[in-house]
N, C-alpha and C positions, 0 to 999 in steps of 0.2 A: 442534458443536465448543466446547470449555471452557479456559477459562484462568484460574490464582489469581495475583493480581499483590499485591505484598506491598511496603507503604511501609516503605523503608528510614531515610530521616532527610532535613530540608529537602523537596526537590522529587525526591528520588530513590526511585526504584521498580525493582521486579527482581520477574521471574515465572517460569514453567516455561510453555512450550507445551503442548499435548497432544502432541506428537510428540517431548517430550524434550529440547528445547532451552531454554537459558537465554538470558533476554531483561532489557535493562536500559534504564531511561528517566530523563531529570533535565532540568532546566530551565537556562537559563543565568544566571550571577551576578546579572544585574538583575532575574531574576523569583525570585531567592531560590533559586538552585540551585548547583550545584557545577562544571557541565558535565563532568559525569563519564561520560555517555552521549548517545545521542541524543534529540533532542524527540519526542514521540508524531507532533507533524507530519511530521518527516523520516523517521519508520518507514511515515507512511500514503504519503509518493512513493515510498520504494523499493518498498511493497507494490505499488503501481498498476506501477511497471515490472518489479519482478521477476515478477508476473501476465502482464503482457502480453507479457514476453521469453519464459516458459516457452511460451506458445501458439505465439507466432511458431516459437519452434524447433520445435516439435511438428509443426505444420502444414508447414513447409519439408521436415522430415523424411518427414513422409507423402509429400509431392510428389516426394521422393527427390532434392531439392535440395541440394548440398552445399554446408554453411554454412563458412566458415574464420575467421570474426571476427565480432563482433556486441558493438557498444556501445551503448548509451542515454543519453543526457543526458535528465534530467525536471526540469522547471521548476514550481512553484507560484505562482501569485498570490493573496494573501490579502486578505480584506476589511477595512478600518482599524479598524470597529467590530466589536465583540464580537457573536457569538461566533468573529470572526475566521476566517469558514470558508474554505475554497479557493473562490476563485469562477472561476479558471482553470488547467489543469493542460495542459502541452504536454510531449509526447515528440519526442525528436528521433532517430531510429535512423539507423545505422550500421552496416550489413552488408557483407561482402565473402563472396565464393565465385562460383561460377558459376550466377548469381540473374536469371533474367529479370523486368525490372521490373515486367509484369504479374502475374508470381506472387508478387512481394513485397509488391506493392499489395494483392493477394487476401489474403495472411496477415495482413497489418496491418489489415485491413477486418473479416476475421471475428473477430480478436481483440476488437475495437475493439466489434463491433456483437453479438457471439454469444457468445464466451466467457470475457471476461476479468471474472471474479465480483468481483473487489476495484474496479475502476472502475465498474462496473455497479450496486455497492453505495453508491457515492457518490450517484448519481441517484436511487435507489430512495427511497420512504418507508418507512423503516423504524421499527417502534415499539419502544421501548425502555424496558424494564419494570424497576423496580428494587426490592431490599428492604433494609430497613436493619435489621440485627442480628436475621434470620430473620423480619422479617414484609414480607412482599411487598405491594405497591401494586398493585391490578390495574389502574389508568390507565397509561397509557405518560407516561413524561415530556415 
């Protein structure tokens, strides 16, 4: 998977996803941004929620359980010191339909423990490499 992200001005960036969708990011005015788009950290929370939500919908469909409504609230707490990473992420699921509690718990558990690649990436030791103007540094950041 790959993406190209372009600086627009101030703290604004835009990009095109590999699947052909436009994406924009910006910062708050107090951080020299114009508040023209979501913050990267906001997108990260949305990515976690979207990933686990898609898992749960898929798992419940495979269980042949009719889902009539599904919403999530996701909340992230960040460290006060830089790099201000997320220290906790809480997801509150609200599902409606003919859904036995044990089956819903199983779907959430499978997403959390096995399938959600986004949340699992947050806990992984990911090596980040970089190149500057075409010269790649072989040491991870």
